[in-house]
MIFI-438286 format. One record per residue (C-alpha): x, y, z; residue in three letters; residue number from 1. Coordinates in steps of 0.001 Angstrom, whole numbers, plus 500000, padded with zeros to 6 digits. Layout:
BEGIN
<site px="X" py="Y" pz="Z" pagu="ALA" roti="NUM"/>
...
END
This chain:
BEGIN
<site px="486603" py="501385" pz="524191" pagu="MET" roti="1"/>
<site px="489213" py="502675" pz="521713" pagu="SER" roti="2"/>
<site px="487989" py="502887" pz="517305" pagu="GLU" roti="3"/>
<site px="488996" py="499829" pz="515047" pagu="ALA" roti="4"/>
<site px="491893" py="500459" pz="513082" pagu="VAL" roti="5"/>
<site px="490401" py="499277" pz="510220" pagu="VAL" roti="6"/>
<site px="486743" py="500204" pz="509571" pagu="LEU" roti="7"/>
<site px="484600" py="498245" pz="507637" pagu="THR" roti="8"/>
<site px="480499" py="498899" pz="506005" pagu="ASP" roti="9"/>
<site px="479427" py="496961" pz="503592" pagu="ILE" roti="10"/>
<site px="476020" py="498463" pz="501622" pagu="ASP" roti="11"/>
<site px="473255" py="496630" pz="500047" pagu="ALA" roti="12"/>
<site px="474892" py="496342" pz="496839" pagu="LYS" roti="13"/>
<site px="477646" py="494547" pz="497929" pagu="GLY" roti="14"/>
<site px="480104" py="497985" pz="497929" pagu="ILE" roti="15"/>
<site px="482365" py="497106" pz="500817" pagu="ALA" roti="16"/>
<site px="484538" py="499998" pz="502204" pagu="THR" roti="17"/>
<site px="487640" py="499431" pz="503904" pagu="ILE" roti="18"/>
<site px="488759" py="502542" pz="506164" pagu="THR" roti="19"/>
<site px="492207" py="502896" pz="506944" pagu="LEU" roti="20"/>
<site px="491706" py="504478" pz="510644" pagu="ASN" roti="21"/>
<site px="494417" py="505770" pz="512515" pagu="ARG" roti="22"/>
<site px="494200" py="509734" pz="511379" pagu="PRO" roti="23"/>
<site px="496096" py="510805" pz="514371" pagu="GLU" roti="24"/>
<site px="499469" py="509614" pz="512743" pagu="VAL" roti="25"/>
<site px="498283" py="510115" pz="509261" pagu="PHE" roti="26"/>
<site px="497101" py="506174" pz="508598" pagu="ASN" roti="27"/>
<site px="500627" py="505191" pz="509451" pagu="ALA" roti="28"/>
<site px="500617" py="501524" pz="510041" pagu="TYR" roti="29"/>
<site px="501621" py="499169" pz="512828" pagu="ASN" roti="30"/>
<site px="500930" py="495708" pz="513591" pagu="PRO" roti="31"/>
<site px="497335" py="496392" pz="514714" pagu="ALA" roti="32"/>
<site px="496816" py="497415" pz="511441" pagu="LEU" roti="33"/>
<site px="498761" py="495367" pz="509659" pagu="LEU" roti="34"/>
<site px="496614" py="492611" pz="511055" pagu="THR" roti="35"/>
<site px="493474" py="493686" pz="510785" pagu="ALA" roti="36"/>
<site px="493896" py="495016" pz="507586" pagu="LEU" roti="37"/>
<site px="494817" py="491204" pz="506692" pagu="THR" roti="38"/>
<site px="492000" py="489660" pz="508440" pagu="GLU" roti="39"/>
<site px="489176" py="492112" pz="506656" pagu="THR" roti="40"/>
<site px="490676" py="491537" pz="503526" pagu="VAL" roti="41"/>
<site px="490399" py="487817" pz="504098" pagu="GLY" roti="42"/>
<site px="487144" py="488128" pz="505160" pagu="ARG" roti="43"/>
<site px="485544" py="489799" pz="502239" pagu="LEU" roti="44"/>
<site px="487328" py="488145" pz="499605" pagu="ALA" roti="45"/>
<site px="485568" py="484934" pz="501408" pagu="ALA" roti="46"/>
<site px="481939" py="487038" pz="501484" pagu="ASP" roti="47"/>
<site px="479903" py="486010" pz="497977" pagu="ASP" roti="48"/>
<site px="477917" py="489222" pz="498737" pagu="ALA" roti="49"/>
<site px="480630" py="491174" pz="498212" pagu="VAL" roti="50"/>
<site px="480715" py="492828" pz="494929" pagu="ARG" roti="51"/>
<site px="483575" py="495856" pz="494995" pagu="VAL" roti="52"/>
<site px="486527" py="496522" pz="497866" pagu="VAL" roti="53"/>
<site px="487286" py="500111" pz="498458" pagu="LEU" roti="54"/>
<site px="490242" py="501427" pz="500001" pagu="VAL" roti="55"/>
<site px="490558" py="504496" pz="502186" pagu="ARG" roti="56"/>
<site px="492020" py="506465" pz="504629" pagu="GLY" roti="57"/>
<site px="490448" py="508116" pz="507386" pagu="ALA" roti="58"/>
<site px="491037" py="512378" pz="508550" pagu="GLY" roti="59"/>
<site px="493619" py="514407" pz="506112" pagu="LYS" roti="60"/>
<site px="495740" py="511700" pz="504622" pagu="HIS" roti="61"/>
<site px="495625" py="508076" pz="502881" pagu="PHE" roti="62"/>
<site px="498425" py="506712" pz="504555" pagu="SER" roti="63"/>
<site px="501962" py="508308" pz="505281" pagu="ALA" roti="64"/>
<site px="503125" py="504584" pz="505295" pagu="GLY" roti="65"/>
<site px="504627" py="502803" pz="508338" pagu="ALA" roti="66"/>
<site px="504340" py="503756" pz="511735" pagu="ASP" roti="67"/>
<site px="507619" py="505956" pz="513081" pagu="VAL" roti="68"/>
<site px="506964" py="504488" pz="516573" pagu="ASN" roti="69"/>
<site px="507141" py="501045" pz="515116" pagu="TRP" roti="70"/>
<site px="510149" py="501747" pz="513208" pagu="PHE" roti="71"/>
<site px="511953" py="502638" pz="516362" pagu="LYS" roti="72"/>
<site px="510573" py="499564" pz="518168" pagu="GLU" roti="73"/>
<site px="511967" py="497286" pz="515348" pagu="LEU" roti="74"/>
<site px="515409" py="499264" pz="515732" pagu="ALA" roti="75"/>
<site px="515822" py="497479" pz="518742" pagu="GLU" roti="76"/>
<site px="514497" py="494290" pz="517632" pagu="ALA" roti="77"/>
<site px="515794" py="491028" pz="517267" pagu="THR" roti="78"/>
<site px="516688" py="489608" pz="513890" pagu="PRO" roti="79"/>
<site px="513497" py="487408" pz="514315" pagu="GLU" roti="80"/>
<site px="511189" py="489646" pz="515211" pagu="GLN" roti="81"/>
<site px="512281" py="491417" pz="512293" pagu="ARG" roti="82"/>
<site px="510971" py="488714" pz="510181" pagu="LYS" roti="83"/>
<site px="508254" py="488351" pz="512205" pagu="THR" roti="84"/>
<site px="507028" py="492023" pz="511194" pagu="ALA" roti="85"/>
<site px="508258" py="492418" pz="507729" pagu="ALA" roti="86"/>
<site px="505719" py="488952" pz="507439" pagu="ASP" roti="87"/>
<site px="503109" py="491139" pz="508568" pagu="LEU" roti="88"/>
<site px="503778" py="494052" pz="506119" pagu="SER" roti="89"/>
<site px="504626" py="492048" pz="503421" pagu="THR" roti="90"/>
<site px="501860" py="489290" pz="503691" pagu="GLY" roti="91"/>
<site px="499062" py="492293" pz="503977" pagu="ALA" roti="92"/>
<site px="500423" py="493716" pz="500919" pagu="MET" roti="93"/>
<site px="500166" py="491016" pz="499263" pagu="ARG" roti="94"/>
<site px="496415" py="489799" pz="500315" pagu="GLY" roti="95"/>
<site px="495334" py="492874" pz="498985" pagu="LEU" roti="96"/>
<site px="497017" py="492569" pz="495879" pagu="TYR" roti="97"/>
<site px="495995" py="488972" pz="495636" pagu="GLU" roti="98"/>
<site px="492062" py="489938" pz="496283" pagu="MET" roti="99"/>
<site px="489607" py="488264" pz="493808" pagu="PRO" roti="100"/>
<site px="486871" py="491451" pz="494137" pagu="LYS" roti="101"/>
<site px="487896" py="494075" pz="491949" pagu="PRO" roti="102"/>
<site px="489436" py="497012" pz="494322" pagu="THR" roti="103"/>
<site px="489724" py="500443" pz="493562" pagu="ILE" roti="104"/>
<site px="492140" py="503131" pz="495888" pagu="ALA" roti="105"/>
<site px="490507" py="506460" pz="496883" pagu="LEU" roti="106"/>
<site px="493439" py="508548" pz="497473" pagu="VAL" roti="107"/>
<site px="493952" py="511559" pz="499094" pagu="HIS" roti="108"/>
<site px="496965" py="514033" pz="500008" pagu="ASN" roti="109"/>
<site px="500074" py="511796" pz="501088" pagu="ALA" roti="110"/>
<site px="500754" py="508662" pz="500169" pagu="CYS" roti="111"/>
<site px="503862" py="507228" pz="501360" pagu="PHE" roti="112"/>
<site px="505803" py="504477" pz="501023" pagu="GLY" roti="113"/>
<site px="504200" py="501697" pz="502341" pagu="GLY" roti="114"/>
<site px="500676" py="503933" pz="501056" pagu="GLY" roti="115"/>
<site px="501820" py="503178" pz="497706" pagu="VAL" roti="116"/>
<site px="501970" py="499867" pz="498069" pagu="GLY" roti="117"/>
<site px="498111" py="499836" pz="499327" pagu="TYR" roti="118"/>
<site px="497310" py="501810" pz="495866" pagu="ALA" roti="119"/>
<site px="499909" py="499470" pz="493507" pagu="ALA" roti="120"/>
<site px="498356" py="496770" pz="494952" pagu="ALA" roti="121"/>
<site px="494450" py="497826" pz="493631" pagu="CYS" roti="122"/>
<site px="492826" py="497246" pz="490717" pagu="ASP" roti="123"/>
<site px="491864" py="500801" pz="490302" pagu="VAL" roti="124"/>
<site px="493281" py="503893" pz="491734" pagu="VAL" roti="125"/>
<site px="491355" py="507298" pz="491968" pagu="ILE" roti="126"/>
<site px="493031" py="510257" pz="493427" pagu="ALA" roti="127"/>
<site px="492216" py="513959" pz="494140" pagu="SER" roti="128"/>
<site px="494202" py="516922" pz="492986" pagu="GLU" roti="129"/>
<site px="496176" py="517204" pz="496170" pagu="ASP" roti="130"/>
<site px="497215" py="513515" pz="496285" pagu="ALA" roti="131"/>
<site px="501656" py="513191" pz="496360" pagu="ARG" roti="132"/>
<site px="502887" py="510110" pz="496301" pagu="PHE" roti="133"/>
<site px="506700" py="508620" pz="497270" pagu="ALA" roti="134"/>
<site px="508131" py="505288" pz="497669" pagu="VAL" roti="135"/>
<site px="510581" py="506669" pz="500209" pagu="THR" roti="136"/>
<site px="512177" py="503248" pz="501657" pagu="GLU" roti="137"/>
<site px="515795" py="503911" pz="500787" pagu="VAL" roti="138"/>
<site px="516181" py="507187" pz="502357" pagu="ARG" roti="139"/>
<site px="516187" py="505517" pz="505472" pagu="ILE" roti="140"/>
<site px="518653" py="502590" pz="504430" pagu="GLY" roti="141"/>
<site px="515941" py="500263" pz="503384" pagu="ILE" roti="142"/>
<site px="514372" py="498621" pz="500880" pagu="THR" roti="143"/>
<site px="511187" py="498415" pz="499577" pagu="PRO" roti="144"/>
<site px="510980" py="494863" pz="499260" pagu="ALA" roti="145"/>
<site px="507767" py="494478" pz="500448" pagu="PRO" roti="146"/>
<site px="505656" py="496185" pz="497429" pagu="ILE" roti="147"/>
<site px="508062" py="495736" pz="494661" pagu="LEU" roti="148"/>
<site px="506058" py="493218" pz="493029" pagu="ARG" roti="149"/>
<site px="503114" py="495706" pz="493150" pagu="GLN" roti="150"/>
<site px="505251" py="498547" pz="492443" pagu="LEU" roti="151"/>
<site px="506591" py="496539" pz="489378" pagu="ILE" roti="152"/>
<site px="502458" py="495470" pz="488356" pagu="THR" roti="153"/>
<site px="501130" py="498620" pz="488996" pagu="ALA" roti="154"/>
<site px="503990" py="500907" pz="486750" pagu="ILE" roti="155"/>
<site px="506067" py="498707" pz="485288" pagu="GLY" roti="156"/>
<site px="510020" py="497907" pz="485706" pagu="LEU" roti="157"/>
<site px="511091" py="500856" pz="484050" pagu="ARG" roti="158"/>
<site px="509154" py="503752" pz="486480" pagu="HIS" roti="159"/>
<site px="509564" py="501545" pz="489713" pagu="THR" roti="160"/>
<site px="513534" py="501563" pz="488131" pagu="ARG" roti="161"/>
<site px="513436" py="505412" pz="489217" pagu="ARG" roti="162"/>
<site px="511024" py="506020" pz="492177" pagu="TYR" roti="163"/>
<site px="512156" py="502855" pz="494575" pagu="ALA" roti="164"/>
<site px="516201" py="504171" pz="494447" pagu="VAL" roti="165"/>
<site px="515090" py="507785" pz="494148" pagu="THR" roti="166"/>
<site px="512678" py="508333" pz="496691" pagu="ALA" roti="167"/>
<site px="511546" py="511575" pz="494570" pagu="GLU" roti="168"/>
<site px="508189" py="513038" pz="495625" pagu="THR" roti="169"/>
<site px="505921" py="513303" pz="492171" pagu="PHE" roti="170"/>
<site px="502204" py="514447" pz="492238" pagu="ASP" roti="171"/>
<site px="498845" py="513108" pz="490877" pagu="VAL" roti="172"/>
<site px="499216" py="513901" pz="487302" pagu="TYR" roti="173"/>
<site px="502911" py="512359" pz="487316" pagu="ARG" roti="174"/>
<site px="501284" py="509513" pz="489112" pagu="ALA" roti="175"/>
<site px="499018" py="509512" pz="486561" pagu="GLN" roti="176"/>
<site px="501417" py="509605" pz="483732" pagu="HIS" roti="177"/>
<site px="503077" py="506599" pz="484853" pagu="ILE" roti="178"/>
<site px="500109" py="504611" pz="485505" pagu="GLY" roti="179"/>
<site px="499942" py="504333" pz="489376" pagu="LEU" roti="180"/>
<site px="496608" py="506470" pz="489717" pagu="VAL" roti="181"/>
<site px="493923" py="505590" pz="486993" pagu="SER" roti="182"/>
<site px="491798" py="508649" pz="487030" pagu="GLU" roti="183"/>
<site px="492348" py="512593" pz="489062" pagu="VAL" roti="184"/>
<site px="489551" py="514371" pz="490373" pagu="CYS" roti="185"/>
<site px="489492" py="517423" pz="492229" pagu="PRO" roti="186"/>
<site px="489580" py="517585" pz="495962" pagu="VAL" roti="187"/>
<site px="486218" py="515895" pz="497583" pagu="GLY" roti="188"/>
<site px="485545" py="514790" pz="494628" pagu="GLY" roti="189"/>
<site px="486489" py="510963" pz="494852" pagu="LEU" roti="190"/>
<site px="483099" py="509575" pz="495627" pagu="ASP" roti="191"/>
<site px="481655" py="511224" pz="492605" pagu="ASP" roti="192"/>
<site px="484197" py="509935" pz="490685" pagu="ALA" roti="193"/>
<site px="484630" py="506512" pz="491403" pagu="ALA" roti="194"/>
<site px="480159" py="505779" pz="491115" pagu="LYS" roti="195"/>
<site px="480953" py="505245" pz="487185" pagu="PRO" roti="196"/>
<site px="483565" py="502685" pz="487944" pagu="VAL" roti="197"/>
<site px="482039" py="500907" pz="490793" pagu="ILE" roti="198"/>
<site px="478654" py="500834" pz="488341" pagu="ASP" roti="199"/>
<site px="480548" py="499077" pz="485607" pagu="ALA" roti="200"/>
<site px="481991" py="496756" pz="488015" pagu="LEU" roti="201"/>
<site px="478443" py="495951" pz="489241" pagu="LEU" roti="202"/>
<site px="477522" py="494894" pz="485534" pagu="LEU" roti="203"/>
<site px="480109" py="492697" pz="485106" pagu="SER" roti="204"/>
<site px="479202" py="489340" pz="486079" pagu="ALA" roti="205"/>
<site px="481111" py="488050" pz="489502" pagu="PRO" roti="206"/>
<site px="482091" py="485132" pz="489158" pagu="ILE" roti="207"/>
<site px="483643" py="486209" pz="485634" pagu="ALA" roti="208"/>
<site px="485674" py="488770" pz="487445" pagu="VAL" roti="209"/>
<site px="486925" py="486847" pz="489350" pagu="ARG" roti="210"/>
<site px="488465" py="484378" pz="487210" pagu="ASP" roti="211"/>
<site px="489197" py="486868" pz="485223" pagu="THR" roti="212"/>
<site px="491688" py="488992" pz="487609" pagu="LYS" roti="213"/>
<site px="493083" py="485492" pz="488693" pagu="ARG" roti="214"/>
<site px="493716" py="484849" pz="484743" pagu="LEU" roti="215"/>
<site px="495313" py="488265" pz="484432" pagu="ILE" roti="216"/>
<site px="497774" py="487063" pz="487386" pagu="ALA" roti="217"/>
<site px="498581" py="483712" pz="486056" pagu="GLU" roti="218"/>
<site px="499200" py="484950" pz="482289" pagu="VAL" roti="219"/>
<site px="501018" py="487980" pz="483181" pagu="SER" roti="220"/>
<site px="503325" py="486366" pz="485412" pagu="GLU" roti="221"/>
<site px="503160" py="488906" pz="488180" pagu="CYS" roti="222"/>
<site px="501359" py="486205" pz="491000" pagu="ASP" roti="223"/>
<site px="503631" py="486412" pz="494503" pagu="ILE" roti="224"/>
<site px="504599" py="482595" pz="494931" pagu="ALA" roti="225"/>
<site px="505392" py="481329" pz="499350" pagu="ASP" roti="226"/>
<site px="508883" py="481660" pz="498383" pagu="ASP" roti="227"/>
<site px="509114" py="484700" pz="496851" pagu="LEU" roti="228"/>
<site px="507119" py="486426" pz="499742" pagu="ALA" roti="229"/>
<site px="509739" py="484692" pz="501995" pagu="ASP" roti="230"/>
<site px="512854" py="486347" pz="500319" pagu="ARG" roti="231"/>
<site px="511193" py="490120" pz="500519" pagu="LEU" roti="232"/>
<site px="510244" py="489795" pz="503855" pagu="ALA" roti="233"/>
<site px="513496" py="488537" pz="504783" pagu="ALA" roti="234"/>
<site px="515198" py="491308" pz="503106" pagu="LYS" roti="235"/>
<site px="513164" py="493877" pz="503823" pagu="SER" roti="236"/>
<site px="513439" py="492498" pz="507918" pagu="ALA" roti="237"/>
<site px="517679" py="492557" pz="507165" pagu="ALA" roti="238"/>
<site px="518192" py="495980" pz="505861" pagu="GLY" roti="239"/>
<site px="516928" py="497074" pz="509842" pagu="ARG" roti="240"/>
<site px="520010" py="495701" pz="510837" pagu="GLY" roti="241"/>
<site px="522720" py="497059" pz="508304" pagu="THR" roti="242"/>
<site px="524457" py="499931" pz="508830" pagu="PRO" roti="243"/>
<site px="522470" py="502172" pz="506275" pagu="GLU" roti="244"/>
<site px="519841" py="500762" pz="508216" pagu="GLY" roti="245"/>
<site px="520462" py="502129" pz="511318" pagu="ILE" roti="246"/>
<site px="522145" py="505246" pz="510360" pagu="GLU" roti="247"/>
<site px="519273" py="505860" pz="507757" pagu="GLY" roti="248"/>
<site px="516525" py="505698" pz="510453" pagu="PHE" roti="249"/>
<site px="518898" py="507968" pz="513281" pagu="GLN" roti="250"/>
<site px="519319" py="510485" pz="510438" pagu="ALA" roti="251"/>
<site px="515488" py="510611" pz="509960" pagu="PHE" roti="252"/>
<site px="515133" py="510590" pz="513380" pagu="LEU" roti="253"/>
<site px="517284" py="513672" pz="513685" pagu="GLY" roti="254"/>
<site px="515884" py="515239" pz="510495" pagu="LYS" roti="255"/>
<site px="519665" py="515642" pz="509373" pagu="ARG" roti="256"/>
<site px="520973" py="514164" pz="505919" pagu="LYS" roti="257"/>
<site px="522387" py="510926" pz="506709" pagu="PRO" roti="258"/>
<site px="526021" py="509791" pz="506089" pagu="ASN" roti="259"/>
<site px="525932" py="508658" pz="503044" pagu="TRP" roti="260"/>
<site px="524554" py="512175" pz="501505" pagu="TYR" roti="261"/>
<site px="527868" py="513927" pz="500073" pagu="PRO" roti="262"/>
<site px="526705" py="517473" pz="501004" pagu="GLY" roti="263"/>
<site px="525998" py="520226" pz="498256" pagu="ASP" roti="264"/>
END
């Protein structure tokens, strides 16, 4: 029997750890992982014993974003199948973003594409010095629609306008400067760095924390309404069938520059 693609552990203090568990593909997500993540987040949100939720990746990297093999399947999929897939990714990111319990992402090494969405969806991001980030979707001719709300909330409109359209890779210190990362720690030091933050959260009254998170979303108008989620998913799905989406993915698979690049 294969190991679960999302692992969950809850300790005696109510600290829940969600581990993305596809290390063989750098924790890239596919339908199984997104479904398991959505179910796990929903279950932990409803569990009164849970006080804090940690999100981390197994193995060498935090998350490389979407699974290339899944993208290959979507390249041949019907529009309806693409929309279903986009609903799944949008819903998983939304669920983490709207989690009523405080969330901490523990990021190491690669954090690309939708992996940045996980980080941006969490309340606190602690990253080790080897972490690097990139919102890569436009490089393959699609939009990062499922994570745009999370990005704008985490790093602001100005930085989103840059990194969501350039797909530049940036290091952990740049990520901290723009607000994506809360704290930087030495490689291997994520757990030690998280301890004082977790302790501070445990000192905070759980119902007050939940209500405060809810009020912050309302006051800042950063909620994701159902109609917005549907429009984001629709845009994400439609992009895969456009000439740019097709060419971008073919260029990615062929390890070549896309035809819209004018050359040096």
